[in-house]
N, CA, C and O atoms as a Tinker XYZ file with bonds, in Angstrom:
   360  protein
     1  N     33.443000  -23.705000   44.852000    73     2
     2  CA    33.181000  -24.393000   44.022000    64     1     3
     3  C     32.476000  -24.542000   42.970000    63     2     4     5
     4  O     31.430000  -24.960000   43.466000    81     3
     5  N     32.323000  -24.502000   41.981000    73     3     6
     6  CA    31.442000  -24.646000   41.202000    64     5     7
     7  C     30.419000  -26.108000   40.270000    63     6     8     9
     8  O     30.983000  -27.028000   39.678000    81     7
     9  N     28.684000  -25.929000   40.393000    73     7    10
    10  CA    28.594000  -27.361000   40.289000    64     9    11
    11  C     28.133000  -27.703000   38.774000    63    10    12    13
    12  O     28.235000  -26.765000   37.985000    81    11
    13  N     27.730000  -28.703000   38.364000    73    11    14
    14  CA    26.635000  -29.624000   36.604000    64    13    15
    15  C     26.716000  -28.067000   36.726000    63    14    16    17
    16  O     27.713000  -27.384000   36.493000    81    15
    17  N     25.600000  -27.670000   37.097000    73    15    18
    18  CA    24.557000  -26.935000   36.465000    64    17    19
    19  C     24.822000  -25.147000   36.208000    63    18    20    21
    20  O     24.140000  -24.164000   35.919000    81    19
    21  N     26.345000  -25.493000   36.541000    73    19    22
    22  CA    26.403000  -23.807000   37.214000    64    21    23
    23  C     27.520000  -23.983000   35.580000    63    22    24    25
    24  O     27.431000  -23.454000   34.472000    81    23
    25  N     28.750000  -25.240000   36.328000    73    23    26
    26  CA    29.118000  -25.784000   35.087000    64    25    27
    27  C     28.666000  -24.929000   33.443000    63    26    28    29
    28  O     29.086000  -23.835000   33.065000    81    27
    29  N     27.762000  -25.799000   32.762000    73    27    30
    30  CA    26.597000  -25.881000   31.911000    64    29    31
    31  C     26.459000  -24.723000   31.421000    63    30    32    33
    32  O     26.938000  -24.225000   30.402000    81    31
    33  N     25.372000  -24.075000   32.663000    73    31    34
    34  CA    25.393000  -22.211000   31.942000    64    33    35
    35  C     26.847000  -21.364000   32.005000    63    34    36    37
    36  O     26.763000  -20.273000   31.442000    81    35
    37  N     28.328000  -21.703000   32.658000    73    35    38
    38  CA    28.600000  -20.662000   31.761000    64    37    39
    39  C     29.128000  -21.353000   30.678000    63    38    40    41
    40  O     29.285000  -20.469000   29.837000    81    39
    41  N     29.559000  -22.586000   30.112000    73    39    42
    42  CA    30.001000  -23.679000   29.178000    64    41    43
    43  C     28.684000  -23.096000   28.022000    63    42    44    45
    44  O     28.740000  -23.153000   26.793000    81    43
    45  N     27.797000  -22.668000   28.682000    73    43    46
    46  CA    26.877000  -22.600000   27.359000    64    45    47
    47  C     26.333000  -20.658000   26.960000    63    46    48    49
    48  O     25.650000  -20.210000   26.039000    81    47
    49  N     27.100000  -19.880000   28.266000    73    47    50
    50  CA    27.225000  -18.044000   28.278000    64    49    51
    51  C     28.679000  -18.086000   27.114000    63    50    52    53
    52  O     29.158000  -17.403000   26.208000    81    51
    53  N     28.861000  -18.949000   27.614000    73    51    54
    54  CA    30.383000  -17.941000   26.705000    64    53    55
    55  C     30.824000  -19.397000   25.151000    63    54    56    57
    56  O     31.951000  -19.389000   24.658000    81    55
    57  N     29.663000  -20.515000   24.624000    73    55    58
    58  CA    30.228000  -21.220000   23.683000    64    57    59
    59  C     31.301000  -21.182000   23.217000    63    58    60    61
    60  O     32.169000  -20.873000   24.033000    81    59
    61  N     31.516000  -21.302000   22.578000    73    59    62
    62  CA    33.315000  -22.780000   21.832000    64    61    63
    63  C     34.367000  -21.707000   22.495000    63    62    64    65
    64  O     34.187000  -20.491000   22.431000    81    63
    65  N     35.709000  -22.443000   23.265000    73    63    66
    66  CA    36.700000  -22.288000   23.596000    64    65    67
    67  C     36.273000  -21.617000   24.550000    63    66    68    69
    68  O     36.772000  -20.497000   24.660000    81    67
    69  N     35.102000  -22.075000   25.686000    73    67    70
    70  CA    35.535000  -21.250000   26.906000    64    69    71
    71  C     36.834000  -21.335000   27.931000    63    70    72    73
    72  O     36.712000  -20.803000   29.034000    81    71
    73  N     37.698000  -21.795000   27.692000    73    71    74
    74  CA    38.705000  -21.503000   28.148000    64    73    75
    75  C     39.350000  -20.523000   27.864000    63    74    76    77
    76  O     39.847000  -19.812000   28.737000    81    75
    77  N     39.465000  -20.306000   26.689000    73    75    78
    78  CA    40.379000  -19.603000   25.960000    64    77    79
    79  C     40.288000  -18.246000   26.549000    63    78    80    81
    80  O     41.136000  -17.536000   27.088000    81    79
    81  N     38.466000  -18.007000   26.190000    73    79    82
    82  CA    37.469000  -16.664000   26.489000    64    81    83
    83  C     38.463000  -16.272000   28.209000    63    82    84    85
    84  O     39.007000  -15.213000   28.525000    81    83
    85  N     38.377000  -17.549000   28.982000    73    83    86
    86  CA    38.380000  -17.241000   30.027000    64    85    87
    87  C     39.699000  -16.608000   30.588000    63    86    88    89
    88  O     39.945000  -15.566000   31.196000    81    87
    89  N     40.784000  -18.139000   29.932000    73    87    90
    90  CA    42.660000  -17.969000   30.840000    64    89    91
    91  C     42.258000  -15.978000   29.743000    63    90    92    93
    92  O     43.011000  -15.094000   30.151000    81    91
    93  N     41.418000  -15.585000   28.795000    73    91    94
    94  CA    41.996000  -14.141000   28.892000    64    93    95
    95  C     40.782000  -13.367000   29.210000    63    94    96    97
    96  O     40.196000  -13.256000   28.133000    81    95
    97  N     40.344000  -12.987000   29.800000    73    95    98
    98  CA    39.597000  -12.385000   30.785000    64    97    99
    99  C     40.630000  -12.154000   32.309000    63    98   100   101
   100  O     41.020000  -11.194000   32.974000    81    99
   101  N     40.792000  -13.956000   32.360000    73    99   102
   102  CA    41.387000  -13.397000   33.715000    64   101   103
   103  C     43.147000  -12.547000   33.561000    63   102   104   105
   104  O     43.684000  -11.873000   34.440000    81   103
   105  N     43.825000  -12.939000   31.893000    73   103   106
   106  CA    45.031000  -11.846000   31.402000    64   105   107
   107  C     44.272000  -10.645000   32.147000    63   106   108   109
   108  O     44.407000  -10.467000   33.358000    81   107
   109  N     43.352000   -9.722000   31.225000    73   107   110
   110  CA    43.219000   -8.194000   31.143000    64   109   111
   111  C     42.866000   -8.072000   32.000000    63   110   112   113
   112  O     42.542000   -6.886000   32.063000    81   111
   113  N     42.528000   -8.825000   33.405000    73   111   114
   114  CA    41.965000   -7.989000   34.102000    64   113   115
   115  C     43.091000   -7.826000   35.468000    63   114   116   117
   116  O     42.955000   -7.070000   36.430000    81   115
   117  N     44.191000   -8.765000   35.209000    73   115   118
   118  CA    45.141000   -8.702000   36.422000    64   117   119
   119  C     45.486000  -10.279000   36.510000    63   118   120   121
   120  O     46.631000  -10.722000   36.593000    81   119
   121  N     44.494000  -10.927000   36.483000    73   119   122
   122  CA    43.788000  -11.525000   38.169000    64   121   123
   123  C     44.933000  -12.878000   37.744000    63   122   124   125
   124  O     44.796000  -13.659000   36.802000    81   123
   125  N     46.660000  -12.836000   39.299000    73   123   126
   126  CA    47.087000  -13.362000   37.919000    64   125   127
   127  C     47.164000  -14.388000   39.272000    63   126   128   129
   128  O     46.235000  -14.433000   40.078000    81   127
   129  N     48.772000  -15.454000   39.455000    73   127   130
   130  CA    48.934000  -16.645000   40.883000    64   129   131
   131  C     49.883000  -15.660000   41.619000    63   130   132   133
   132  O     50.357000  -14.620000   41.161000    81   131
   133  N     50.140000  -16.420000   43.365000    73   131   134
   134  CA    51.144000  -15.780000   43.119000    64   133   135
   135  C     52.265000  -15.516000   42.789000    63   134   136   137
   136  O     52.809000  -14.833000   43.656000    81   135
   137  N     52.712000  -15.663000   42.190000    73   135   138
   138  CA    53.922000  -15.791000   42.100000    64   137   139
   139  C     53.645000  -14.352000   39.752000    63   138   140   141
   140  O     54.108000  -13.884000   38.711000    81   139
   141  N     52.948000  -14.494000   40.350000    73   139   142
   142  CA    51.957000  -12.804000   38.798000    64   141   143
   143  C     52.342000  -13.261000   37.821000    63   142   144   145
   144  O     53.136000  -12.672000   37.088000    81   143
   145  N     51.686000  -14.859000   37.497000    73   143   146
   146  CA    52.229000  -14.998000   36.354000    64   145   147
   147  C     50.486000  -15.803000   35.902000    63   146   148   149
   148  O     49.640000  -16.369000   36.595000    81   147
   149  N     50.577000  -15.450000   34.295000    73   147   150
   150  CA    48.422000  -15.955000   34.210000    64   149   151
   151  C     48.450000  -17.181000   34.367000    63   150   152   153
   152  O     49.107000  -17.981000   33.701000    81   151
   153  N     47.575000  -17.459000   35.459000    73   151   154
   154  CA    47.122000  -19.577000   35.175000    64   153   155
   155  C     47.137000  -19.668000   34.646000    63   154   156   157
   156  O     47.536000  -18.922000   33.752000    81   155
   157  N     46.489000  -21.249000   34.560000    73   155   158
   158  CA    47.457000  -22.011000   33.938000    64   157   159
   159  C     45.613000  -22.965000   33.110000    63   158   160   161
   160  O     44.772000  -23.633000   33.711000    81   159
   161  N     45.691000  -22.496000   31.333000    73   159   162
   162  CA    43.876000  -23.845000   31.693000    64   161   163
   163  C     44.491000  -24.579000   31.534000    63   162   164   165
   164  O     44.766000  -24.699000   30.340000    81   163
   165  N     45.173000  -25.604000   32.477000    73   163   166
   166  CA    44.860000  -26.875000   32.718000    64   165   167
   167  C     44.389000  -26.233000   34.496000    63   166   168   169
   168  O     44.170000  -27.233000   35.179000    81   167
   169  N     44.266000  -25.408000   35.033000    73   167   170
   170  CA    44.125000  -25.029000   36.718000    64   169   171
   171  C     42.701000  -24.071000   36.201000    63   170   172   173
   172  O     41.808000  -24.681000   36.789000    81   171
   173  N     42.190000  -23.227000   35.638000    73   171   174
   174  CA    41.670000  -23.266000   35.080000    64   173   175
   175  C     40.417000  -23.898000   34.812000    63   174   176   177
   176  O     39.337000  -23.329000   34.974000    81   175
   177  N     40.573000  -25.247000   34.341000    73   175   178
   178  CA    39.675000  -26.600000   34.287000    64   177   179
   179  C     39.288000  -27.262000   35.258000    63   178   180   181
   180  O     38.233000  -27.835000   35.528000    81   179
   181  N     40.364000  -27.114000   35.824000    73   179   182
   182  CA    39.792000  -27.526000   37.119000    64   181   183
   183  C     39.119000  -26.964000   38.503000    63   182   184   185
   184  O     38.804000  -27.445000   39.591000    81   183
   185  N     39.070000  -25.622000   37.838000    73   183   186
   186  CA    37.642000  -24.526000   38.824000    64   185   187
   187  C     36.562000  -24.755000   38.559000    63   186   188   189
   188  O     35.619000  -24.867000   39.342000    81   187
   189  N     36.561000  -24.931000   36.530000    73   187   190
   190  CA    35.881000  -24.650000   35.759000    64   189   191
   191  C     35.011000  -25.978000   36.053000    63   190   192   193
   192  O     33.868000  -25.904000   36.504000    81   191
   193  N     35.696000  -27.277000   35.738000    73   191   194
   194  CA    35.405000  -28.461000   35.831000    64   193   195
   195  C     33.972000  -28.824000   37.849000    63   194   196   197
   196  O     33.137000  -29.721000   37.964000    81   195
   197  N     34.301000  -27.794000   38.847000    73   195   198
   198  CA    34.733000  -28.487000   39.899000    64   197   199
   199  C     35.633000  -28.978000   40.645000    63   198   200   201
   200  O     35.570000  -28.794000   41.861000    81   199
   201  N     36.680000  -29.721000   40.066000    73   199   202
   202  CA    37.471000  -30.483000   40.675000    64   201   203
   203  C     38.345000  -29.758000   42.269000    63   202   204   205
   204  O     38.480000  -30.304000   43.364000    81   203
   205  N     38.754000  -28.524000   41.865000    73   203   206
   206  CA    39.291000  -27.383000   42.693000    64   205   207
   207  C     38.740000  -26.405000   42.647000    63   206   208   209
   208  O     38.280000  -26.007000   41.577000    81   207
   209  N     38.578000  -25.530000   44.082000    73   207   210
   210  CA    38.310000  -24.551000   44.566000    64   209   211
   211  C     38.694000  -23.113000   44.374000    63   210   212   213
   212  O     39.884000  -23.391000   44.524000    81   211
   213  N     38.715000  -22.050000   44.208000    73   211   214
   214  CA    38.449000  -20.840000   44.242000    64   213   215
   215  C     38.330000  -19.940000   43.565000    63   214   216   217
   216  O     38.432000  -19.592000   42.388000    81   215
   217  N     37.750000  -19.114000   45.848000    73   215   218
   218  CA    36.702000  -18.040000   44.845000    64   217   219
   219  C     37.182000  -17.084000   44.113000    63   218   220   221
   220  O     36.314000  -16.424000   43.542000    81   219
   221  N     38.541000  -16.691000   43.877000    73   219   222
   222  CA    38.698000  -15.164000   43.075000    64   221   223
   223  C     38.477000  -15.678000   42.220000    63   222   224   225
   224  O     37.711000  -14.949000   41.590000    81   223
   225  N     38.710000  -16.901000   41.483000    73   223   226
   226  CA    39.176000  -17.549000   40.188000    64   225   227
   227  C     37.228000  -17.331000   39.156000    63   226   228   229
   228  O     36.796000  -16.720000   38.178000    81   227
   229  N     36.401000  -18.820000   40.823000    73   227   230
   230  CA    35.324000  -18.212000   40.169000    64   229   231
   231  C     34.796000  -17.096000   39.839000    63   230   232   233
   232  O     34.395000  -16.754000   38.726000    81   231
   233  N     34.794000  -16.427000   40.969000    73   231   234
   234  CA    34.178000  -15.175000   40.713000    64   233   235
   235  C     34.718000  -14.289000   39.315000    63   234   236   237
   236  O     34.011000  -13.411000   38.821000    81   235
   237  N     35.887000  -14.606000   38.839000    73   235   238
   238  CA    36.013000  -13.950000   37.519000    64   237   239
   239  C     35.378000  -14.290000   36.532000    63   238   240   241
   240  O     35.027000  -13.514000   35.643000    81   239
   241  N     34.992000  -16.332000   36.589000    73   239   242
   242  CA    34.969000  -16.763000   36.238000    64   241   243
   243  C     33.393000  -16.588000   35.579000    63   242   244   245
   244  O     33.213000  -16.759000   34.373000    81   243
   245  N     31.905000  -16.109000   36.813000    73   243   246
   246  CA    31.218000  -15.778000   36.697000    64   245   247
   247  C     31.082000  -15.161000   35.396000    63   246   248   249
   248  O     30.599000  -15.559000   34.337000    81   247
   249  N     32.021000  -13.334000   36.005000    73   247   250
   250  CA    31.772000  -12.594000   35.589000    64   249   251
   251  C     32.696000  -11.741000   34.106000    63   250   252   253
   252  O     32.812000  -10.624000   33.601000    81   251
   253  N     33.259000  -13.383000   33.884000    73   251   254
   254  CA    33.119000  -13.340000   31.911000    64   253   255
   255  C     31.977000  -13.274000   31.776000    63   254   256   257
   256  O     31.255000  -12.314000   31.510000    81   255
   257  N     31.712000  -14.562000   32.000000    73   255   258
   258  CA    29.806000  -15.691000   31.158000    64   257   259
   259  C     29.413000  -14.350000   31.569000    63   258   260   261
   260  O     30.273000  -13.867000   30.833000    81   259
   261  N     28.847000  -13.265000   32.120000    73   259   262
   262  CA    27.681000  -12.520000   32.624000    64   261   263
   263  C     28.055000  -11.095000   31.300000    63   262   264   265
   264  O     27.269000  -10.553000   30.523000    81   263
   265  N     29.646000  -10.845000   31.517000    73   263   266
   266  CA    29.952000   -9.987000   30.515000    64   265   267
   267  C     29.279000  -10.016000   29.039000    63   266   268   269
   268  O     28.753000   -9.097000   28.410000    81   267
   269  N     29.553000  -11.952000   28.555000    73   267   270
   270  CA    29.243000  -12.430000   27.890000    64   269   271
   271  C     27.631000  -12.700000   27.453000    63   270   272   273
   272  O     27.031000  -13.259000   26.534000    81   271
   273  N     27.344000  -12.038000   28.545000    73   271   274
   274  CA    25.404000  -12.743000   28.050000    64   273   275
   275  C     25.339000  -11.327000   27.738000    63   274   276   277
   276  O     24.770000  -10.798000   26.784000    81   275
   277  N     25.993000  -10.796000   28.663000    73   275   278
   278  CA    25.101000   -8.484000   27.271000    64   277   279
   279  C     25.960000   -9.337000   26.617000    63   278   280   281
   280  O     25.722000  -10.542000   26.696000    81   279
   281  N     26.902000   -8.960000   25.995000    73   279   282
   282  CA    27.772000   -8.669000   24.641000    64   281   283
   283  C     27.101000   -9.477000   24.247000    63   282   284   285
   284  O     27.559000   -9.404000   23.107000    81   283
   285  N     25.887000  -10.743000   24.116000    73   283   286
   286  CA    25.385000  -11.673000   22.818000    64   285   287
   287  C     23.495000  -10.509000   23.045000    63   286   288   289
   288  O     22.606000  -10.395000   22.201000    81   287
   289  N     23.546000   -9.937000   24.359000    73   287   290
   290  CA    22.313000   -9.176000   24.496000    64   289   291
   291  C     22.514000   -7.844000   23.267000    63   290   292   293
   292  O     22.099000   -7.852000   22.108000    81   291
   293  N     22.962000   -7.214000   23.678000    73   291   294
   294  CA    23.654000   -6.007000   23.385000    64   293   295
   295  C     23.415000   -6.561000   21.388000    63   294   296   297
   296  O     22.671000   -5.748000   20.841000    81   295
   297  N     23.783000   -7.421000   20.640000    73   295   298
   298  CA    24.444000   -7.568000   19.495000    64   297   299
   299  C     22.933000   -7.996000   18.660000    63   298   300   301
   300  O     22.525000   -7.707000   17.535000    81   299
   301  N     22.468000   -8.635000   19.535000    73   299   302
   302  CA    20.691000   -9.542000   19.292000    64   301   303
   303  C     19.649000   -8.003000   19.367000    63   302   304   305
   304  O     18.639000   -7.767000   18.704000    81   303
   305  N     20.213000   -7.270000   20.244000    73   303   306
   306  CA    19.135000   -5.725000   19.896000    64   305   307
   307  C     19.922000   -4.631000   18.704000    63   306   308   309
   308  O     19.335000   -3.572000   18.484000    81   307
   309  N     20.874000   -4.833000   18.165000    73   307   310
   310  CA    20.910000   -4.488000   17.282000    64   309   311
   311  C     21.226000   -4.823000   15.402000    63   310   312   313
   312  O     21.753000   -4.229000   14.461000    81   311
   313  N     20.561000   -6.071000   15.639000    73   311   314
   314  CA    20.419000   -7.422000   15.012000    64   313   315
   315  C     18.729000   -6.963000   14.768000    63   314   316   317
   316  O     18.138000   -6.960000   13.688000    81   315
   317  N     18.149000   -6.570000   16.173000    73   315   318
   318  CA    16.312000   -6.755000   16.303000    64   317   319
   319  C     16.106000   -4.790000   15.659000    63   318   320   321
   320  O     15.051000   -4.578000   15.061000    81   319
   321  N     16.953000   -3.725000   15.801000    73   319   322
   322  CA    16.572000   -2.925000   14.902000    64   321   323
   323  C     17.052000   -3.006000   13.731000    63   322   324   325
   324  O     16.381000   -2.506000   12.829000    81   323
   325  N     17.601000   -3.282000   13.590000    73   323   326
   326  CA    18.146000   -3.134000   11.938000    64   325   327
   327  C     16.889000   -4.338000   11.571000    63   326   328   329
   328  O     15.940000   -3.856000   10.954000    81   327
   329  N     16.826000   -5.298000   11.772000    73   327   330
   330  CA    15.144000   -6.444000   11.080000    64   329   331
   331  C     13.817000   -4.652000   11.434000    63   330   332   333
   332  O     12.904000   -4.100000   10.820000    81   331
   333  N     14.482000   -4.468000   12.619000    73   331   334
   334  CA    12.436000   -3.560000   12.438000    64   333   335
   335  C     12.476000   -2.171000   11.287000    63   334   336   337
   336  O     11.522000   -1.810000   10.598000    81   335
   337  N     13.583000   -1.666000   11.309000    73   335   338
   338  CA    13.474000   -1.320000   10.776000    64   337   339
   339  C     13.451000   -1.039000    9.307000    63   338   340   341
   340  O     13.406000    0.072000    8.778000    81   339
   341  N     13.492000   -2.307000    8.679000    73   339   342
   342  CA    13.936000   -2.359000    7.474000    64   341   343
   343  C     12.272000   -3.124000    6.715000    63   342   344   345
   344  O     11.909000   -3.327000    5.556000    81   343
   345  N     11.401000   -3.442000    8.561000    73   343   346
   346  CA    10.254000   -3.771000    7.853000    64   345   347
   347  C      9.512000   -2.502000    8.569000    63   346   348   349
   348  O      9.527000   -2.810000    9.761000    81   347
   349  N      8.819000   -1.129000    8.435000    73   347   350
   350  CA     9.233000   -0.619000    8.835000    64   349   351
   351  C      8.442000    0.621000    7.551000    63   350   352   353
   352  O      7.363000    1.180000    7.354000    81   351
   353  N     10.171000    0.510000    6.792000    73   351   354
   354  CA    10.216000    1.607000    5.436000    64   353   355
   355  C      9.839000    0.307000    4.956000    63   354   356   357
   356  O     11.062000    0.176000    4.932000    81   355
   357  N      9.218000   -1.147000    4.415000    73   355   358
   358  CA     8.664000   -1.717000    3.568000    64   357   359
   359  C      7.442000   -1.391000    3.604000    63   358   360
   360  O      6.650000   -1.873000    2.794000    81   359
């Protein structure tokens, strides 16, 4: 079950529209319900808020947040390279 602190960290990592991002991640990862249909955003919201448990979705949510963090770090690295290369030229 996702705790309040974990939820806060996940939302901070994902930024705006976390449910949409998680829904997309689940779909692209082919993580579907027992009827092979995509999970609804409502169901994902229940998992994210800790109202329901689903280990498979919870793990996917953390994976999604982790990937977003890695993307942000890579983007920051690229920005730093641009800034640093401009400083050394001046």
